[in-house]
N, C-alpha and C positions, 0 to 999 in steps of 0.2 A: 435285453437287459440281464437275463439270467447268465448268459455266457460272460458278460463283462464282470459281473459279481464273482463268478467262478474263477475268472482270470485274476482278479484282485486278491481273492482268498489264496489262490495258488501262489501268487507272487509274495504275499505276506508270509505264508508258510515257508517258502523257499528262503526268504530273507532271514526268518527266525532260525531255520536250520543252519544257514551259512554262519550267522552270528554265533550260535551255540558251538558249532564245529571249530571255528577259529579262535574263540575266546575262552572256551572251557575245555573241550575235548583234546585239542592239539597240545596246549601247554601241559595238561595233566599227563598225557602220554609221554611228552618229552621229559618231564620230571621223573616219571616211572623208569624210563630208559636210563636216565642219568643215575638214579639210585641203584638200578640193577648193575650198571657198569662199575659203580663204586664198590658194590658188594663183591663183584667178581674180582676186582683188583685187590681187595682186602684178602679174599680167599687165596688168590695166587701168591701174595706175599706170605700168608700164613703157611702155605704148602712148601715154601722155599726157606722156612725158618726152623732152626734148631734152638734149643734153650740150654744154656750152660749154667749150672748151679752146684752148690755143695750141700750134701746131706748132713744129718746130725753128727756123723762120725768124721766129717771133714773131707769125705771122698768126693771127687769131682764126678758129677752126673751130667750127661748130655742126653736130652730127651726131645721128642717132637711135640710135647705138650708142656706149657709153663707150669712150674710147681705152684701150689697154693700156699700163700703166706710166707714165701721165701723171696729173697733177692735173687734175681737171675739176669743173665746177659743174653741178648738175642744174637745169634750168629746165622749167617746165610749159608745155605747148602751150595750155592753157586759160587765158585771161586772168582775172585776179581781178575781182570785182565792183567797179564804180566806176571802173575805168580805161577811158578812152576813147582809141582809137587813130584818128587822122585825119591823113592825109598832107598835106592842104591847109593845115593851120595852120602858122604860123611862129613 
């Protein structure tokens, strides 16, 4: 009788562990991975971005950090396909 009770307790504990793993732990880990991937994508876009804006004197500024309290335009550091940049041409 004791061994039957131990088997039933072990089965109940295994079922509870299985339920916890597949309903709580796995979805939370998947959500954490998705959030980490999204943060990584945002960081990659930010590393590929320059900011074009004008200072108080009207001079064009291009920086890798956006200016505070000013209108700016985002530009990509990576050229688009099909665009050729050659300084020798006039």
